[in-house]
C-alpha positions as CSV (number, residue, x, y, z in Angstrom):
1,M,40.2,-2.1,-1.8
2,D,40.5,-4.7,0.9
3,R,38.4,-7.9,1.0
4,Q,35.9,-6.4,3.6
5,E,35.4,-3.2,1.6
6,S,35.0,-5.3,-1.6
7,A,32.3,-7.5,0.1
8,K,30.4,-4.3,1.3
9,S,30.5,-2.9,-2.2
10,E,29.2,-6.1,-3.7
11,G,26.4,-6.2,-1.1
12,N,25.4,-2.7,-1.9
13,R,25.4,-3.4,-5.7
14,Q,23.2,-6.5,-5.2
15,L,20.6,-4.6,-3.2
16,V,20.5,-1.7,-5.7
17,D,20.3,-4.2,-8.6
18,Y,17.4,-6.0,-6.8
19,M,15.4,-2.9,-6.1
20,V,16.0,-1.5,-9.6
21,S,15.0,-4.7,-11.4
22,A,12.1,-5.7,-9.1
23,G,8.9,-6.4,-11.0
24,E,5.5,-4.9,-10.3
25,G,3.7,-5.9,-7.1
26,H,4.4,-6.2,-3.4
27,D,7.9,-7.4,-2.6
28,P,9.0,-8.7,0.8
29,V,12.6,-7.6,0.5
30,I,11.6,-4.1,-0.5
31,T,9.1,-4.0,2.3
32,A,11.8,-4.9,4.8
33,T,14.2,-2.3,3.4
34,L,11.6,0.5,3.5
35,A,10.2,-0.5,6.9
36,R,13.6,-0.1,8.3
37,A,14.1,3.2,6.6
38,S,10.7,4.4,7.9
39,M,11.6,3.5,11.5
40,W,15.1,5.1,11.3
41,A,13.6,8.3,9.8
42,Y,12.9,9.2,13.4
43,S,16.6,9.4,13.9
44,E,19.1,12.0,12.8
45,L,20.5,12.0,9.3
46,T,23.8,10.3,10.2
47,E,22.0,7.4,11.9
48,F,19.6,7.1,9.1
49,Q,22.4,6.8,6.6
50,L,24.4,4.4,8.7
51,M,21.4,2.1,9.1
52,L,20.9,2.0,5.3
53,R,24.5,1.2,4.9
54,Q,24.3,-1.6,7.4
55,Q,21.4,-3.0,5.5
56,G,23.5,-3.0,2.3
57,L,22.7,0.4,0.8
58,D,25.5,2.8,0.6
59,C,24.1,6.1,-0.5
60,L,24.1,9.9,-0.4
61,C,21.5,11.3,1.9
62,I,20.0,14.7,2.5
63,K,17.2,16.0,4.7
64,V,14.4,18.1,3.4
65,T,12.5,20.1,6.0
66,F,10.1,23.0,6.3
67,E,8.8,24.6,9.5
68,N,6.3,27.3,10.1
69,E,4.3,27.2,13.4
70,A,1.8,29.8,12.2
71,L,0.9,27.5,9.2
72,F,0.9,24.3,11.5
73,V,3.4,22.6,9.2
74,S,6.7,20.9,10.1
75,P,7.2,18.1,7.6
76,Y,10.5,16.2,7.5
77,A,11.9,13.9,4.9
78,Y,15.1,12.1,4.0
79,F,16.1,11.6,0.4
80,A,18.6,8.8,-0.3
81,Q,20.4,8.3,-3.7
82,S,22.5,5.2,-4.4
83,R,26.1,6.0,-5.3
84,D,25.6,5.0,-8.9
85,G,22.5,7.1,-9.2
86,R,20.1,4.4,-10.3
87,L,18.0,4.1,-7.1
88,A,16.4,6.7,-4.9
89,I,14.3,6.4,-1.7
90,L,12.2,9.2,-0.4
91,C,11.3,8.6,3.2
92,F,9.0,10.8,5.2
93,R,9.3,11.0,9.0
94,G,6.2,10.3,11.0
95,T,5.2,12.0,14.3
96,R,4.7,11.1,17.9
97,P,1.2,10.0,18.9
98,V,0.5,13.2,20.8
99,S,1.5,15.3,17.9
100,L,-0.5,13.1,15.5
101,I,-3.6,13.6,17.6
102,T,-3.1,17.4,17.4
103,W,-2.8,17.1,13.6
104,L,-6.0,15.1,13.4
105,M,-8.1,17.2,15.8
106,S,-7.0,20.8,15.1
107,T,-7.9,23.1,12.2
108,N,-5.5,21.0,10.2
109,V,-8.3,18.5,9.6
110,R,-10.2,21.0,7.4
111,T,-10.2,19.5,4.0
112,A,-8.7,21.1,0.9
113,A,-9.7,20.6,-2.7
114,F,-7.4,18.4,-4.7
115,R,-6.8,19.5,-8.3
116,W,-7.8,16.1,-9.8
117,G,-11.0,15.7,-7.8
118,G,-12.2,15.3,-4.3
119,F,-10.9,16.6,-1.0
120,V,-7.9,15.8,1.2
121,H,-6.9,16.3,4.8
122,G,-5.9,20.0,4.9
123,G,-2.9,19.6,7.2
124,F,-1.4,16.7,5.2
125,Y,-1.9,18.7,2.0
126,R,-0.2,21.8,3.4
127,A,2.7,19.8,4.6
128,T,3.4,18.2,1.2
129,S,2.8,21.6,-0.5
130,A,5.5,23.1,1.7
131,L,8.1,20.5,0.8
132,W,7.1,20.0,-2.9
133,P,9.2,22.8,-4.5
134,R,12.4,21.4,-2.9
135,L,11.5,17.8,-3.5
136,K,10.8,18.5,-7.1
137,L,14.2,20.1,-7.4
138,Y,16.0,17.1,-5.9
139,L,13.9,14.5,-7.8
140,G,14.7,16.4,-11.0
141,A,18.4,16.3,-10.2
142,A,18.3,12.6,-9.6
143,M,16.5,12.0,-12.9
144,R,19.3,13.8,-14.7
145,G,22.0,11.8,-12.9
146,K,23.1,14.7,-10.8
147,S,24.3,14.2,-7.2
148,I,21.6,15.3,-4.7
149,C,24.3,16.5,-2.4
150,R,25.7,18.8,-5.0
151,T,22.2,20.1,-5.7
152,L,21.5,20.8,-2.1
153,L,24.8,22.6,-1.7
154,E,23.9,24.9,-4.6
155,V,20.6,26.0,-3.0
156,R,21.1,26.0,0.8
157,P,23.8,25.7,3.6
158,P,25.6,22.3,3.4
159,K,25.1,21.2,7.0
160,S,22.0,19.2,5.9
161,C,24.0,17.0,3.6
162,S,25.4,13.7,4.9
163,P,29.1,13.2,4.7
164,R,31.3,10.7,3.1
165,R,32.7,7.8,5.2
166,S,35.8,9.4,6.7
167,A,35.7,10.1,10.4
168,D,37.0,13.7,10.1
169,R,34.1,14.6,7.8
170,A,31.6,13.0,10.2
171,A,33.0,15.1,13.0
172,R,32.7,18.3,10.9
173,R,29.1,17.4,10.0
174,R,28.2,17.0,13.7
175,R,29.6,20.5,14.3
176,G,27.5,21.8,11.4
177,E,30.5,22.5,9.2
178,R,30.8,22.1,5.4
179,S,30.7,18.6,3.9
180,E,32.0,18.4,0.4
181,P,29.7,16.7,-2.1
182,D,30.5,13.2,-3.3
183,E,31.4,12.3,-6.8
184,A,28.7,12.5,-9.5
185,P,26.5,9.4,-10.0
186,R,27.3,7.2,-12.9
187,S,23.6,6.8,-14.1
188,T,20.3,8.6,-14.2
189,L,17.5,7.5,-11.9
190,K,15.9,4.1,-12.8
191,A,13.8,3.3,-9.7
192,L,12.2,5.6,-7.1
193,Y,10.5,4.3,-3.9
194,I,8.5,6.5,-1.5
195,T,7.8,5.4,2.0
196,G,6.8,6.6,5.5
197,H,5.3,5.5,8.9
198,S,2.2,7.2,10.4
199,L,2.0,10.8,9.2
200,G,5.0,10.0,7.0
201,G,2.9,7.5,5.1
202,A,0.2,10.1,4.5
203,L,2.8,12.5,3.1
204,A,4.2,9.7,0.9
205,V,0.8,9.1,-0.6
206,L,0.1,12.7,-1.3
207,T,3.6,13.2,-2.8
208,A,2.9,10.3,-5.2
209,A,-0.4,11.9,-6.0
210,R,1.4,15.0,-7.0
211,I,3.7,13.1,-9.2
212,Y,0.8,11.6,-11.0
213,T,-1.2,14.8,-11.4
214,N,1.5,17.3,-12.2
215,G,2.5,17.5,-15.8
216,D,5.9,19.1,-15.2
217,V,7.2,15.9,-13.4
218,E,5.6,13.4,-15.7
219,E,9.0,11.7,-16.3
220,L,9.0,10.5,-12.6
221,R,6.0,8.3,-13.2
222,S,8.0,5.8,-15.2
223,V,10.5,5.4,-12.4
224,L,8.2,5.3,-9.4
225,R,8.2,1.6,-8.5
226,G,6.2,1.6,-5.3
227,V,4.8,3.6,-2.4
228,Y,5.1,1.5,0.8
229,T,3.4,2.9,3.9
230,F,3.2,1.7,7.5
231,G,0.4,2.6,9.9
232,Q,-0.8,5.3,7.5
233,P,-3.9,7.4,8.3
234,M,-6.5,8.1,5.6
235,V,-5.7,11.2,3.4
236,G,-8.8,11.9,1.3
237,D,-12.4,11.4,0.6
238,R,-14.0,8.8,-1.7
239,T,-13.8,11.0,-4.8
240,F,-10.1,11.6,-4.2
241,A,-9.5,7.9,-3.5
242,R,-11.1,6.8,-6.7
243,A,-9.7,9.6,-8.9
244,V,-6.1,9.2,-7.8
245,G,-6.3,5.5,-7.0
246,R,-6.9,4.7,-10.6
247,K,-3.5,6.3,-11.4
248,F,-1.2,4.4,-9.0
249,E,-3.2,2.1,-6.7
250,R,-1.3,-0.9,-8.0
251,K,1.9,0.8,-6.7
252,L,0.5,1.7,-3.3
253,F,1.1,-0.9,-0.6
254,R,-0.4,0.0,2.8
255,H,0.7,-2.1,5.8
256,I,-1.4,-2.3,9.0
257,Y,-0.1,-4.0,12.1
258,R,-3.0,-5.8,14.0
259,N,-5.3,-3.2,15.6
260,D,-3.3,-0.1,14.9
261,I,-5.7,2.8,15.5
262,V,-4.1,5.3,13.1
263,P,-5.2,3.7,9.8
264,R,-8.8,4.2,11.0
265,L,-8.3,7.9,11.5
266,P,-9.5,10.6,11.0
267,P,-12.8,9.5,12.5
268,R,-16.1,9.8,10.6
269,T,-17.2,12.7,12.9
270,L,-14.4,14.8,11.4
271,G,-15.4,14.1,7.8
272,H,-15.6,11.2,5.4
273,F,-12.2,9.7,4.4
274,E,-11.3,6.5,2.5
275,H,-8.2,4.4,1.9
276,F,-7.1,3.2,-1.5
277,G,-4.3,0.9,-2.8
278,Q,-3.4,-2.6,-1.7
279,E,-3.8,-3.4,2.0
280,Y,-1.6,-5.8,3.9
281,I,-2.3,-6.8,7.5
282,E,-0.2,-8.7,10.0
283,K,-1.2,-12.3,10.4
284,S,0.9,-14.9,12.2
285,G,4.0,-12.7,11.9
286,N,3.7,-12.1,8.2
287,W,2.1,-9.6,5.9
288,M,-1.0,-10.9,4.2
289,Y,-3.0,-9.2,1.5
290,R,-6.5,-8.3,2.4
291,R,-9.2,-7.5,-0.2
292,E,-11.3,-5.5,2.3
293,T,-10.3,-2.0,3.1
294,T,-10.0,-0.7,6.6
295,E,-12.8,1.6,7.4
296,Q,-13.0,4.8,9.5
297,A,-13.5,4.8,13.2
298,P,-17.0,6.1,13.8
299,Y,-16.3,8.2,16.9
300,L,-13.0,9.9,18.0
301,V,-13.4,9.9,21.8
302,L,-14.6,6.3,22.0
303,Y,-11.8,4.9,19.8
304,M,-9.2,7.1,21.4
305,T,-10.3,5.6,24.7
306,F,-10.0,2.1,23.3
307,G,-6.6,2.8,21.9
308,I,-5.3,4.2,25.2
309,L,-6.8,1.3,27.2
310,A,-5.2,-1.2,24.9
311,L,-1.8,0.5,25.3
312,I,-2.1,0.3,29.1
313,M,-3.3,-3.3,29.1
314,D,-0.4,-4.3,26.9
315,Q,1.9,-3.6,29.8
316,F,0.3,-6.3,31.9
317,P,0.7,-10.0,30.8
318,R,-2.6,-11.1,32.2
319,F,-4.5,-8.6,30.0
320,R,-2.6,-9.1,26.8
321,R,-5.1,-11.7,25.5
322,V,-7.9,-9.2,25.7
323,R,-8.2,-7.6,22.3
324,L,-9.9,-4.2,21.9
325,P,-10.9,-2.9,18.5
326,V,-7.9,-0.5,18.3
327,S,-4.6,0.1,20.0
328,W,-2.0,2.8,20.2
329,S,0.6,0.2,21.1
330,D,0.2,-1.5,17.7
331,H,1.2,1.7,16.0
332,S,4.8,1.5,17.0
333,P,7.2,1.5,14.0
334,L,9.2,-1.3,15.7
335,Y,6.3,-3.7,15.2
336,Y,6.1,-2.9,11.5
337,L,9.9,-3.5,11.2
338,L,9.8,-6.8,13.1
339,T,7.0,-8.1,11.0
340,S,8.7,-7.0,7.8
341,Q,12.0,-8.5,8.6
342,K,11.1,-11.3,11.0
343,L,13.7,-10.0,13.5
344,E,14.5,-11.0,17.0
345,P,14.1,-8.1,19.5
346,G,17.2,-6.0,19.6
347,S,18.3,-6.9,16.1
348,E,16.8,-3.8,14.7
349,F,20.1,-2.1,15.5
350,E,22.2,-4.5,13.5
């Protein structure tokens, strides 16, 4: 191994060590890592894996998807496992604003009863229900110290599994050809993080809720270190928030950038929803804990109008100082990344 490869290996080990040994509570390094993962979850699998590697996390990655237009579900997640098997990151992809509005306004908004009490957003619940059988399979494999790539290759075609580093395997993956699984991890899972931006954040919360309310995955509770969401909408009513919040609210860290409209949705006219967990807002370029919880927007049309106006005004320097109650512009995953890592514009690609 040459000096450059040795340095990369050492950097990877240090980040894995840090995330595995991190104590309870909000952590800025982990926030930055997961904010980047959440933003690059909007890319293809290869780019997602490369960005994690550039950040210092060399890992196996698979994508987990389910699509059924008749059921109004198309959730999308990336599952990353460190080479030694000790660390796993489950990252849910968000959705474009237009698609999110459709989710929030269509029949998807009809609530569904949650088994431990209360009601949750029906569309979010169906999306997590669609992915849950597969996620449970891969999470179980990681808990046993088994490669998630090997597990995926056993249950479905291999084109969804990211390749090893060699260029020829990367070319074969781009053509949809077989990618051999990597060597088995050297350890069982020690730390699991779940994350996502926008809709992805909502799915992250409901997946964590399943972990804490399903007896057949009880072992995952001891390794779940944190649920970090960015611009996440509300997922359930007050009964749900209190019942489930008691189980893992100390591990849920919600980030809200300035006047982002999405954390205030769905509006009260579509039902009563409530946040839980710890809330962090952007202040002077940093994340600051806020004891108060963001409340629902009272009216959909009014707040949607505010959000669109703010987006338009943001394009004109003379109007940028005018602050409206909410903004679609503030929902961009890029702003969440820049705040988390204090980056200069353009460095999000490095």
